[in-house]
N, C-alpha and C positions, 0 to 999 in steps of 0.2 A: 452524450459525450463519448468520444472515441478513446480507446485505451492509449495510454502513454507509451506502451511497449507492445510489440507484436510477438508472435510465437517464435520467430527466428531470433529475436532479441533474447527471449527467455532461454532458448536452447543454448545460445552462446554463453549467457550468464552462468547457466548451470553446468555447461560443458558436457551435455548429453545429446543423444539423438532423440527424435520425436517418439520413437518406440518406448523410451524410458519414462515418458510423461503420461499422466492421467489424461483421458480424453476431454476432461472438463477444464484443462489448463487455459484455453482461450477465454472461457467465461471467467476464470479466476483473474486473468489479466484485466478484464473490464472492471471487476469488483475491486481489485487492488488499485486501479487507477482512481476509482471513486474515493477510496480511503486516502490516497496520496493527495488528491485534489482538495479534500476537506482539510487536511493538516497544513497545506500550503496557504490556505486562507486568502485567496485572490492575489497572491504575490507572484504567481507564475506568469512569465511573458514568453509566449510562443515564438517570438522573433529573437529571443536570446538563446544562443546555442548552448550556453552553460545550463540554463534552466531546462531546456529540452533534454539534454543529456542526464541531468540529475533526476528529472521525473522518470525517465526511462529506467535508469539504474534502480531507483527507489521502488518502482513498480515491480521489477524483477526480484528485488530483495524481499518484497512483501509476499510475493507468490512462493518464493523459496521458503520463507518462514512458515507459510501455511502448509507447505509440503512436509515440513518437520513437525509442526504442532497439531495439524489437522484443521482444515478450514471450518468444519462443522462446529467445533468448539469456539472458534474465534468469531466468525461472521454470523453464525446463526443464533448467537446470543445464549447458548446453553451453559456458559460458564457462570451465569448468575449476574446479578447487578444489584442495584439498590432496591429497597422495599419501602414504600410509603403507604401506610394504611392498608396493608394487604396486597397492594398492587406491586408485582415484581417487574421492575423495569429491565429490559434487555441491556446487557453490557455492550458497550461500543467495541468495535474491533481494536485489537492491540496493534500499534504501529511496530513493525519489525525493528529491532535494534539497529540493524545495518541500514535500513531505509531512513531511520531517524538521523543517523550520522551523515548520510549522503545529503539529505535535505538541509540539515543544519549547516554543514560545510559550504553549501551553495547559497546560504542565506535565504532559504525558502521555507524553513520550519517556523511557523507562527509560534511565537513564545509569549505573546501577550502585548499589552500596551507599552509603547516606548515613550519615556518621559523626556527624551532628549530632542 
């Protein structure tokens, strides 16, 4: 899967130049895209410009969140999770609040079964 955003998109989102970013930011864009893809739950349409823009913005917002909280604590599962019979399950990555708003406003955030 290709990332929903590129380095130039992230630099513009953050309002910084490349020197201000961690060298791993490109990898983080790919990881963030996987998180965004998972929460959109197959609602994304690559031919819909609004969907493309929302996925790009949400991906950048996710990376920005990781820059603030630390990616290791979020993606690597070190913040804990549930425990069943001694097995400690890794915790899923947290969706950045800004990414959640962007996807929800675009109608891309999967919120469960619709009964209508």
